[in-house]
Structures are given as C-alpha cells and as structure tokens.
N, C-alpha and C positions, 0 to 999 in steps of 0.2 A: 443199364437199367436207369429208370427213372422214378419218381416218387409221385403218388397221388396227392394232389394239393390239400385235399380235405383230411384224409385219414393217414397220410404219410406211408402207405404201403408201397412197396417195390412193385412197379408194372413195367411192360414193355414199353420201349422208346416210341413206338408207334401210337399208343394210347395216350390220352390226356388224363383220364380218370379211370379208376378201377372198376366202378360200376355207375349204372344211371342213378342210384341213390345218392352217391358221392357227389356227383355232378350236381344234382338238383339241390343238395344240401350246401355245397360251396357258393353257388350263386345266390341262395336266398340268403346265406350269412352275410354275403357281400352287400345285399340290398337293404338289410336291417339298418335302420338309422334311428338311434336314440338321442332325443334332444337333452342337452346338458341341464335345463330347468326340470326335466321329468327325473333324470338321474339324482339331481340334488334333493328334490321333493321326497323320493322314496328312500334316500339313505338319510336324511336329516330329520324330517318330519313325520315319518311313518315307522312303526314299530314293525318287526319281522312278520307278523301275521298280516298287517295291512300291506306290506310290501309286496308280498305273494299275491294278493288279491289284486293289487294294481298292476303288477306285471302280467297276470292272466288277462285282465281287462284289456290291456295295452296289445297283447298278443292277438286277442279276438277281435279287436278294433281294427288291426291292419291285416289280419289274416296271415300272421307268421306262426311257424310252429313254436310252441312254448320252450322246448329244450335248447333251441337255437337262440332264442331271445335271451334266455336266462344266461347261457354261456357268453353272449355278447354283452349283456348287463355286468356280469362279473368281471369281463375282461376291461370295460370302461371304467368300473368302479375302482379296480386296482390302478389304473392309469392316472385317474384323478384324485387318487388318495383317499376314497371312501372306505376301503377295506385294505388289508395287508395281504401281502403274498403268503400264501400257504406253504408250509415247508413239505 
C-alpha cells in the first residue's frame, strides 16, 4: 500500500493520488509561491482583519484557492517565526 501525497489516505501502489481533486490540490499547493516581503507585511503591519483581506486579494489576483493559500501562508509563517506552533 502507498499513501496519497496530499491527504495521506492509503491507496493502491498503481495509483499516485486517491482522487482527481487531491491531484489538483497537490499541484496547486506546490505552485503557490508567497514572497517573504508579503508575509512580513501581513504579519507585522496588518491587524487580523486586514490580514484576511490582503490574503483574499492575493488569492484572487493569482487565481489560487483561498483555503490552500491560507494553509501555505500559515505553514510559512510558522517556519519564519511569525506564529507559534499550535498544540
């Protein structure tokens, strides 16, 4: 048995992803690039409401799904020390 790279479900060895949506989400998540200056701006100079608005505008501008972009931003924020790991 193998695992789906996006959702970690068990799948047959002959398959790479468990579904078409997992495949699309996986490759879109890889394609998302968040510049460090943008990350710094939204975590240092913006309050949480402004941050949400900026993230929505960024997602619309680049044509990315909002939930995937938020996940990527949260991951990068933890890596760069803007937020703490949640328990």
